[in-house]
N, C-alpha and C positions, 0 to 999 in steps of 0.2 A: 884548803882552804879556803874556802869564796864567803863571803857573803856582800851579795850588790849595795854599792851604793845608787842611785835611780840611773845618772850614765851610763855605767857599767850593765846594770842590766840593759839600755837600749842598747847599749853596744851588742847583749846578748844575740835581743833579738833581733833585729840590721844581718846579726850574720849569720840568721839558721839557728837559732839556738844550739848550738857545736859546743864541742870538746868538755858538754859534763851530760853523767847520768840519768842524773834529777833535779829537781831543784826544789824550795819548800817557797811556799805561800803561809806566812797564816798571818794574825791583826785582829787589831777593830773595826775596821773600814770592813766589811764584805761587797762594796762594790767593788775597794780597791781588786782588792784580794782575784773578784771575779770577771776585773778587764786584764790585768795582766796572767793569771793562766790563759783564757781565745785570744790572746796580742803571741805566749812562749806558738801557746799549741801552734798555734796559725801559721805561725813560722817555720816549724816542724808540717807538717800538713794547712796546705792553707785547703780543706774539706772538711771539719772538726764535724762535716755523717758521712764520713768515710768511711763504713762500715769495716773493714780490710786496711785501714791507715790507723782506725779509732780504734784505742776499745774505755769505759770509765768504770768504776768501782766503788764502789760505800764504804774504806773503811770500818768499820763497824762491818762493816753486812757479808767481811772478811773468811772466811772460813776456815776454805782450806789455801792454803801459800802458790801452794804448787801449778794452777789460776794463775794466776795472776801472772806468775813464773813464764805461762807459757803462752800471756800476750804479750807478752815483753819480747820474749826468743823468740817469736814466730817472726814468719816472713812473708810478708804483703804480698797478696793472688796479683796487682800490673807491678811490684813497684815500687820500690820511693820511701824513705825512712818511717819508721813507728810513733804514736803519744799513746800513752797511757794514764789516766788520767784516775787519780787517787784522794778522794773528795771525802772533805770531813774527820780526817786525822787526829790526833792523839796521840798524849804519852803515851798510851798506855800500846799503843800501835808501833812504838820504837823496833823491841826484837822482831816483829815480829817482819819490820820491816830490811831490816838488817839480815833477816833471811832469805829475803827478795833479794833483796841485793849479789846473794854471795851469791848465786843462779844469775847472775843479769855475763850473756854470749849474746850480747847485741849492740844495736847501734840508738835501741831508740830512746825516746825521748820519758821518761817519769814526772809528770805535774805533779803537785800534793801540794795541798791545802788544806790549812786547819785553821781556827777559831782564835783566841787570845791566849801567847804559851808569850812564856819567859824566857829567856836571850839565855838561862840556864838552866833553863824547862832538858829532856832527855831528848825526845826532839828536835829543836833549834839545834842541840849541842851536836847534836851525829854530823847532823848539817858540815855547821864548819868547819865542823876538827878533819873531814875525809876532802880527799884534794879532790875530786872526779863530782865532786854536788856543792850548792851552790841555796842559800839560802834566802831571802828578801822581807823584811816583815814588811804589814802593812798598817799604817795606822794611818788617822784620819788626820786628811791634809787643813792648814792651819795654817796664819803667817806667809811668809810667803811665799810656800810651796803653793797653798790654795792660790793665792796673785800671779805664782807663774802659771796654773792649771789654767786658770784659766783666761788665759795671752793666752799662749798657745791652742785651747781653744779655736777664741774667735778668730784667730790665723791659722786657720785651721779650713771653716770656715770663710774667709773673705768677708773677715768685718775687724772697725778698727775702736777704741773708744779712748778715752782722754786716761791716765792712772787715775782722776778721782771715781769717775765712775765705772773701770776696773777695782778701786774698794770700795763702794759703792755692790756696787755685786756680790761682792767676797763678804762682806756685812752685811748680805741679805740669800745664800748661803749654810746649805745640813754643811753638819765630817762624813756624811756617808757618796762616797766617788761614782758612783753611780746615778744617786743623787742629782749632786749636782754639776749632772749629762747629762740629765733628762733631764733640769729646770732648764738648763742651759740653753738647752737646743728648744727649747721652745721659744727664752724669749730671743737667738736667730729665726725662730720661722715667724718673731710674733712681724719682726722691722722688715721680713720680707726684699727684692729686692736691694733696699736703705744698708750703708755699706758702712757706717756709721751710725751707731749704739751712742746715749742718748741718756744723761735719770730721768724721762721720763719716763724713757722706755721700758726702764726696769722695775718702774712704783707704775704700771701700766701691766708689766707682764710679775713682776714676780710676786711683788706684794702686794697680798690680801687688807684688804677692809681696815681688820680689828691689830693686822701687825700697825697702819697705821698712826693706828687708834689707841692703842699702848705708845707707841713715841712720845702720841701729842698731850696723854697719861706722866710717862716721863719728866718731861719740861716741862709739862703746869706742876704737879710738882714741888719740883728742884725752880722754880720761876716762881714760885707761889701767888698763884693763881689760883684759888680755891673756885669759884666758881666753874672753871673751866673741867678742869679740876672733879666736878661730883656731874658737871655734865656730858665728860666723857665714858665717866667711868655705870654713868645708868644708858652711854649706847655699849658696856659689853659687857658685863651686865646680859644686856637684853638679846644679843649678838651671841650668846652660852659661855661666854670667860667663866670660867669656876673663882672661887672667889682667891686660892690658895694659889695656882696661876700667877694673876690680876698681885697677887704679895710678891711673891718671886722673881721677875720679873722690874719691878719695885726696887727689889732687893739688889739686883744684878745692875739695876744703873746708879746707886747709893751708894754701891763698891765701887763703882769707877771713879765717885766723890771724896770718899777715902784713898782709895791705892792714891790719885795725882794727891790731892792735900798730903802726904806726908808726900813727897817724892819736896813734896815743896815746900814743907818745914827743913829736908836735910838739904837744903839749901844747891834743886835742881833747880833751872827757871820754869815760867807755867805754862810758855808757851812748848816747852821738850820734854817736858812730865803730862801736858796734856795730848801733843801730838804723837805717844806712844801710844796713846788709848788706837790708832784707828778713822775713832771718828767720824763722822760722813762733812765731808767739809765745810759740806753747809751748815751745819747742827755745830759745826767746834768754835764759830764766836762765841755763838745764846750756850754752847758750855762753860767756853772761858769766864761768860761775865756772868755764871749765875755760882760761878766757886765760887767767886768773890764778895759772896752772902752766903754762902756758909762754914763753918767749922768745924772742927775733929770731935769738941766733944757732941754737939750736934748732931752730927753726919750721926755719930754709937752710940745717941739719943735711942733716933730714926730709925735704924737697924734694929735695934736694941726692940721698941712696938714693933716692929717685920712681925721679929722671932714668938713674941709672946702673943700676937694678935692672930696669929696663923698660930699655935696650939688649940685656943680658943675657940676660930675654925674647926676643930678634927673632933670638938668632942658633937655630942649625937642633938640631935632637938635647935641648935644656935643658930639667929637671923642672922648667917654668914655670913648677907650682904651689909646689912645693918656697920658692922660689925670692921667690912675692912673698910666700906664709907668715914668712918667715927676715926681709922686708925687712918691715914693718906690723910683727909685734915689736921690734924695731930703734925704729921711729922710735915705738910704745907705754913703750918702756919711757922713754924721755924724756921721758916725764912728771915733771912740779915737780923735776925737776932746770934751774935757775936757773945 
């Protein structure tokens, strides 16, 4: 029964992926699944294009399991251990895989990949209960896992960054491991020969103008700055941002206020409550200052206005930009009113 955690998986890869007949990678992060699929495969056969040692199948296209069995049990023409990839598996593949495994007579490694499955679903459950099979769930990097991934990537590329800059990078990456690494590669290329990455580098490389405008709009609203709200909103609409996306991004910002105010009301110190949000360090003082001007009741009222406005915007032939503008000015006017 082997459910890998990251340290044991890394050890498995480092030791040539020995000791198991098959490993299953599944979850919501396709980028992470593909990364581990390749790394485990290369631990067995460094050249994944080697037709004598590598075979690949799509689970849904397997009509005759005997063909897969033949590939698993085949002897490489030039020697060396074989790796067999089975992609796009799901729970309907479980019985087929059991039949394939019953004919296993080699030292090949079978690497199975699947999408989102529950832990108790038949395929991951089967891998977990068998002593010669292993499973590793792949979910989106977040929190400490994301920070660790960023730090490791920078170190491997001989770049350094302060903890604050690493946090800033994390705030501007998505949830998919492959896309995150692509963005980090872009950042490393951008700084060139410089070994130190700064917040200016991150802003210039990873953050587009619309993201900066959204950030400006969010803090203008919770800072009671109506003129800036309207000016920034006009820019966002001109750049192609939709009414719904703007409403939802403002809602996400206000929910941070709601969560923090609830913690403060329960007796948690304001600094501790704000720190738990992992807000970019340059914005943390602004957030702390602004939250003093808001009550839980006004935040709830603001969120209710956003919900009602989104419903209105989803109707046909309505002036969505005007509706959003009115809603955000109305919310901004709540600043300081307790």
